[in-house]
N, C-alpha and C positions, 0 to 999 in steps of 0.2 A: 393717243390723243396728244396733239401738239399744245393745247391750251386747257385750262381749268374747265370743269363742266360749267360753271357758272357763266363762263365767257360765251360758250356755244349756246346756252339758253337764253342769253340776253341779247344776242344779234341775229335776229330771225329775218332773212332776206325777204320774206313775203308779207310781213304783217303790215307795212306801209305801202304795199303796192296798190296800184289803182284797181279797185274791185267795184263792178257795178252790181254787186250781190249784197245780200244781207247775211252777215256772219254773226253767229251766236255761239256761246260756250266755247270759245276758242282756247287751245291748249298747244304749247310747243314745248317739248321736253326731250331729253335723251332717253331712249330706250334700247334694250337688246332684242333684236329681231328673233322671232320665233318661226318666220317663214321668209322666203325670198320676196323682196320688194324692188320695184323700179326706184332709181335714184331720181328724184324730181329736180334737184338742183343741178345735175351734170351739165345740162345745156346752158344754163345761165352763167356758168364759170367757164364755158368753152370746152367741155370734155365731150367725148363720146357717149352716147347713151350706155348705161350699164345697169347692172342689178346689184343689189346689197344682199350679201350671202346670209343664211341662217346663223345666228349666233354673234352678229356684228353689232357694235354700237352704231346707232343712227339717230338723227333728230327727226322726231315725228310731229307733224302738224296736223291737228285733229279739230274739227269744228262741225257745227250744223251750218250748211251753206244753202240758202234759199229752201230751208225747211228739210233738208236731207243731210244725214251724217256722211262725212268724207274724211279721208286722211292721206297724207303723202308722207314720204320718207326722203331723207337726204343723207348720204354717207359722210362720214367725219373727213374723208380725204376732200371732198368737195367743199365742205364747210371750211376746212383749212385754207383752200384756195380762196374762198369768198372772203374770209378774215384777212388773208394777206392783201387782197385788193383794198379792204377798207383801211388797212395800215398805209398802203401806198397812197391812198387819198387823204391821209393825214388824221385818221381816227385813232391811231395809236393803241391798238389792242394788245393787252398784256397777257 
């Protein structure tokens, strides 16, 4: 982990994105994966598609979207790149 847990949990790249859907019971937090997941953030930061291995720390986005539960996962390496981009834009992540 390059940053404190609170930094990862406070800078969600998807929360303010344009959504044409109804979102309820939204949750964004750091978890330890119990199975392999696709990294949802990889293409946003310009990386190749990849999977997050079992036992890795990852950021999980979880919500009811248009009446159905859904979740996505982002690896910490991609989160580090996202936060570095914010720093370059002047947000000064500590």
